[in-house]
N, C-alpha and C positions, 0 to 999 in steps of 0.2 A: 768265877772261872768261866766267863763267857755264857753264863746260864741266867736267862731272864724269863721267869715263869709268867710274867705279865704279858707276854706276846701271844695272847690267846685268839686274836682276830685274824692272824695270818697275813696281815698287811705288810709287816716288816720282814718276816721270815717264816718259813714253813716248819716251825717247831718251837720247842721251849728253849733251845740254845742259840746263841748268836755266834756266828763264825768270826774269825779275826778280821774280816773285811768290813764288818757291819758296825755302824754306830747309829744309835737311835737319833742323835741330834743331827746327823748328816744324811738322813734318809732321802732317797731320790723320789720326791713327791711333786706331782703336777696337779692341776685342777682336774676335777672329775667332769665327764661329759654332761652338758646340760642343754644341748640343742641337737637338732637333726643336721647331718652333714653329708656331703658327697666327697668322694676321694677317688683318685686313680687306683689306689691300693689301700685296703684296710689290713692292718697287721694286728693279730690278737696274740699278746704275750710280750712281756717286757724284759726278757732275759737276753743273753748275748745273741741268740738266733734271731728273735724278732727285731731287736734293735739294729743288728747288722743288716737285715733285709731292708728295714726302713731307711737306714743310712745309704745303702747302695742305690736304692731307688731315688731318694731325695736329691742326691748329688747329680743325678741325671735329669733333674727337672720334674720328676713325677710328684704329683700332689698326694702325699701320704698321711694317713692317720694311724696312730698306734694306740691301742688301749690295753691296759693292764689292770687286773682286778685288785692287786695289792699295790705296792710301790715298785719302782723299777729295780730289778735284781732281787726281788723278795723270794723268788723261787730257787731253783737249783743253781743258778749262776752265782748267787750270793753264798752258796754252801759248797762250792767247788774248792779244790786246792790250786786251781789255775795253772796247771801244766799246759804248755803249748808244745806239742810233740809230734814227731813222725814215728816215734817208738810207740806203737799202738798197744791196746789192751790184749789183742790177739796176736799170736806169733805170725810172722810173714810166711813161714813155711806152711802154716795152716791156711792162710789166705790164698796161697798159690794152689792148694788142692781144690779150693772152691771156685777161684776166679781165673786161674791160669797166670802165667808170668806177665803177659802184656797188661791185663787189667789190674793186677796187683801193683805194677809199676805206676799205673794211673792213680790208684788209691794212695800210694805213698806220695806221689807228686801233688795230689790235692791238699794233703796236710802240710807239705812243705810250702806250697803257695799260700795257704791260709796263714802260716806264721809270717811269711813275707808281707802279706796284705796287712796284718795287724801292725807290723813294724812301720810300713810306709804310711799307713793311716795315722798312726801316732805322730809321725813327723809332719804330715800334711796338715793335721788339725791341731798340732801343738798340744797334745794330751800328755799330762804328767801322770803316769800310772805305774812307775817303777818297772818298766819293761827292761828285761835283761836277757841277752843271749847266753846260754850256758850249755855245757856238755850234759848228756844223760848217760847213766851207767846201769846196764842190766846185768844182774849177777844171779848166780844159781841158788835156788832154794835147796836145802839139804835133801829134800825128798825127790828132787828132779834128777834126771840123768845128765851127766856131763856133755854128752853129744848134742843135747838140745841147743846149747850155746853155739856150737859149730853149725848146726842146721840153720839157726836164726841168722848168724853172720852171713852165710852164703845166700840165703833168701833175701835178706835186707839189701845186700850188695847188688843182687840181680834186679831189685826194685829201684835201684838208682840212688840209694842212700849212702851217705858218707859214714861208714862204720869201720871200726877196727877192734881187734881183741887186745886187751891189756892183761898183764899177769897179776895185777892187784887192783882192788877197787879204791880209787881215791876217796878219802874221807872216812873209810871204814877200816880201822886198824886191826880189829880182831877177826877179820875175815881173810883167809889166806888164798881163796880161789880166784879164778880168772873172771873177767867181765867183758861185755861188749860196750864200747864207747860210741854213742851216737852224737854226731856233730849237728849244729844248727838248731838245737832245741831252745826253748825260751820259757820265761815266766813273767808274770805281771800281776798287778792288782786289778781284779776283774771289775769291781764296781767303779773304780776310778776310770777305767777304760770305757765302760758303757755310758758313764756320765758324760765323758767327752764326746762320745758318739751322739748322745741326746742333744747336746748343745749344738753340734753340727747339723742335726736334723732340723732343729728349730730355726737355725740360721738359713737353712735351705728352703724354708717355708713349710716344713712339715708340722704336724700337730701331735702332741702326746698327751694322753689322759690317763691318770691313775685312779685307783678306787672306782673303776668302771668295769663292771662285769658284763661280758658278752653272753647273755642268757640264750639268745637265739642266733643261729648261724646258718646261712645258706649261700647259694651262689650269687645272690643279690647283695649281700652284705651282712650286717649284724643288727640285732636289737638288744639294747641293754636291759638290765633288770629294772631300770627306772622308766623304760618305755621309749628312750631315744634311739634313733636309727642312724647308721652310717651306710649309705648306699655306695657301692664301689664296683669298678670293672674287674678288680682282682681281689681275692680274699686269701690271706696267708695265716694259717693257724700254727703258731710257734709256742705251744703251751707245754713243752717238755714231752708230754704224750698227748695226742690230739683229742680234743673234747668234742669234735664234730664227726669223728669216725667211731662208730659204736662197736663194730665187730672186727673188721678185716685186719687192721694193723695190730690189734691186741691179741690176735692169734699168732703173730709172728715176732713178738718181743715180750720180754719178761722184766719185771721190776725188782731191783735189788736195793737193800739198805747197805750203805757203806759208812764207816766210822772214821773220825779224824780227831787227833789231839794236836795241840800246839804247845810245845815244851821249850823252855829256855835252854840255850847253849851259849857258852862264852863266845863273845864276838871274836871273829877271825879264827875260831877253833876248827872250822870246817870250810872247805871250798864252796863257792856258789855252784850248785849243781842240782840235777834231778837224779833220784835213785829209784830203782824198782827191782824186786826179786821176781823170779819166774813162777812163783806160786806154789802153794802147798798141795802136792800131788797125793799125799796120804789122805787129806781131807776130801778131795774131789779130783781124781785123776783126769776127768774129762773137761772140767771147768775149774782149774785150780785157783782159789782165791789168793791174790797177791798183795804186796805192800807197795806204797808209793810215797816218796819223801821229797821235800824241798826245803829251802831256807827262805826266810823273810826278815826284814829289819824289825827290830823291836825297840831298843833304846841304846844309850851310849855304851853299855857294858855287855849287852846280850843280843843275840839274834833269836828268832823264833824258828824252831825246827817243826815243820808241819808234816805229820806222818799219818797216813790213812790205810785202811784195810779192814779185815775181819768181816767181809760181806756175807749176807744171807738174803734169801728171797724175802721180799717185803711181807710182813705179817706172819712170817714163818720161822722166827728165831727159835721157837720151841721145838721145831723139827730137829735142831742140832742140840737141844737141851742146854742152850746157852742164852740166857735172857739178853735183851738188847742192852741194858745198862751195864752188863758185865763185859761187853766187848771193848770198852775203853781200857780196862785193866789188862786185858790180853794184848791190846795194841801198845800200851805203855811198856809192858814186859818185853815185847819183841823189839821195840824201838830202843829201849835201854841196853839191850844186848848188842846193838849195832852202832849206837851213837852216844856221845857223852852228854845226855840230857840231864837237866836239873828239874826244876819245878814245872809241872803241867799247869798252864794258865788258860787254855782253851780246850773245849771239847764240843763236838757237834757231829751230826750225821747228815747224810744226803741220800738222794735217790738216783740210781742209774737205770736207764732203760737199755736192756741188752737185747739187740736183735739176734734172731736165730742164725743169721749169716754174717755177723760181726761188724757190719758198717751201717751208717745211719740211713734212714729213709728221708729223702729230701726231693720234693717235686710235687707233681699233681696228685691229688687225693684219689685213691682208687675208687671206681664206681661212682664218680661224682662228675660234675661239670668241669670242663677243662680250665676254668678260671679259678679253681679252688686248689690251694697248695698246702702241704703240711711239712713240718720239720720235726723229726723224732728219732729215737734210737741212738742216743748219744754214745752208747757203748763205752762210757768212761772217758771219752775224749770230746767232751761237750764244747770246749773252747775253740778247737779247730773245726769240729763238725758244724757248730753254730756259725762260724765265719765262712765256711764253705757254702752254707745255706744262703748267706747274704749275696755271694757272687753268683751262685747257680740260679737262684730264684729270680734275681734281677735280670739275668740273661733270658730266662724263660718268659718273663713278663714283657721284656723288650723285644721278643721275637728273634733272639740271637741263638745260634747253635752253641752248645756247651759240651765239651768233651766228657764231662762227668755225668751228664743227664741220665744215660742208660744205667750206669753203675749204681747210682744212688736212687733210682726210681722206686717209689713206694709200692709199685705194682709188681716188682720182680719176685720171683720164686726161686730160691736156691736150696735144693734138698741136700746137697753135699754138705756135711758138717753140721746140719741142723738137728740130727738125731739126738745128739748129746743134750741139746737144750730142751727138746721135748721130754726126754727121759728124766732129766733132773727136775724140771718143773713139775712133771706128773708125780714123781716120787715125793717131792716136798709138799704138794697140795694134798696128796693122799695121807701123808703122815699127819698133817695139820688136822684133817677131818677125823682121822682115827683117834687122835687124842681128845677131840671134842666134837663128836659126831653131829650134834645138833647146834653147835656153835655157842652154847650157853654154859655158864659156870655153875648152874644149879645152886645158886646162893640167894640169900635174902638181901633186900636192900640195906638192912641194918648191918650186914656183915662187911660192907664196903668201907675200908678204913681211909683215913685222910691220905691224900696223894695216890690213891688206888683207883683203878678202873676195872670193871667187870661187865660181862654180858649176862643180863638177868632177864628172866621172863616175867613181864608184868602185864596182867590182864590179857594173857594169851598172845602177847607180842614180845619179840626179843628186843631188848633195849640195851643201849650202852650207858652204863652208870659210872660217873666219875665224881669222887668227893674231893674237893680242893683242900688246901692246907688250912683254910678257915672253917672247914666242916660243911660248907655249902655243897649240895648235891646238884649235879648237872646230868640230865637224862636226855638221850637222843635215840632215835630209831637206830637199830643195829643193822638195817638192810642198806647196803651200799646203793646209792642212787644211780649207779651205772647199770649193773645187771643183777642187783639184789643179793649178792653174796654177803655173808655175815662178816662184819668188820672185826678187827682184833685190836685190843688196847696195846698201844706202844708206851710203856712206862717211862722210857727215856725222853722222848720228844713230846709226851703228853698229848698224843693224837690217836685217832681211830684210823687204822690202816686196813685196807682191803687186801687179803691174801690172794685174790684171784687175778687182779689186773693192776694193782698198785694205787688205786684211788686213796687219798688221805684227807682226813677232816680234823679240824680242831676239836677240843673237848666240848665246844659249844655247837658243833655240827657244821661249821663253815668249811666248805670245800677248799683245800689247799693244793691238791694234786689231782689231775685227771687220771683216767678218762671221765670220771664223774664230772658233771658241770652244774650240779644242783646240790644245795646243802642237805644234810641230814635233818629231818624234822626234829625240832627242839621242843621238848614238852614243857607245858606251863606248870606253875607252882601248884595249881589245883590238881593236876594229874599226879604230881609228886605226893600230895597229901593223901590221895586215894591209895597210892602205892604203900604209903606208910600204914594206912588203916588196915590194909590186907595183912 
């Protein structure tokens, strides 16, 4: 069921589950870097943001080098549901309060242009990635107020989007309420798309290296963990959350885990479309978690309904008293009440970086040299934000004006609307530490069962202990290598997750999500033996 527990090194994907886009036999792998190089631009990160930046620069003749410490798409791009939308995670009437009508229209336009860019690039580069234009339907969650649809319809219209209200939601027979239809939305296969971009980058003279970890990063370039360097005039960090920015950005955005199932539905039983509800306001009225749904081809008799939701702060599932692995059952229950699903054949989770003011941070890295750029804060719209990054950063590097530069600037500070994010994150982290004040489980090593992970104090040091299905024990330091917060075991994806800023590590300590850029220390067999003697 899309579950591969042998994916322990983080090179193929950032967890124990494979998404429906991933196949081990078709992994996007290139050679690792084994020499010192110079480039006009070095891009760190092989997801849609990094690859889009590299593509946009390479087609204009820039000499680019892209490095990825796993395989291409092994991070969040390979774990997305691949919606290409102007219907954003946050309501347009809320965006208007923060940005005003004029800038909100610019935000809407940037996502619309991103979808157009993807479509034109697919045609220009002859990329077969199942791209399809579809309608999107936003419908009311039972806990939400009916007037919210009217407010969103008006605000989206003012932002220049083609929207209209329908009396019924196409494809959902047991829902009698109204919805907003968004025109011009799209969907595709994300890994097929970035694979096509990689081929174009190579054809344009660019270089791509996988299994290449940028251990050192500054305004001169990068140094890998093997000691090779890439010197460059421009440095772009596109690692989902920046690994070269230790404090500033991580005070302005928050990591969420989000869950996905892929369930079979009879072919042609549903229209090709995107669906979203307005979110559960009973669970969280300020930041209501919502559901997002789309279709994808599966076989001759069935399509795959891809349904996501049930979000929580990374490492803080316990704050809701709902373990990570139970989220799939909740998601299946919700989906079955709205769509005619049969067997669930995939499940996986992903990580969303939610900025305090709703849109991504794309541009020059705050408090750094002017030739260092970052892309982060996907806000659940990573496919379009990553594409916007390609266009925007290419303009900045080429010295061209870009109408989105100020809006997406990582240095911006927007206090309006940010209070809810600070409040919710503070409450979640407080609950986490109240439940486990010193971060440990006060257990003995022998108490850790097969398939289980716990924080245990060994020789006056907090350690993360995981016992695999064969009974072998894996011990790592429990101090996140970013800012030393105590990591939390994620039993669903078999990873150690940091509840402070979202860093994640495999059970062997390999870093798979920033802002940490260094592995957790992995203890030797000798240390394990001493722990047993104790």
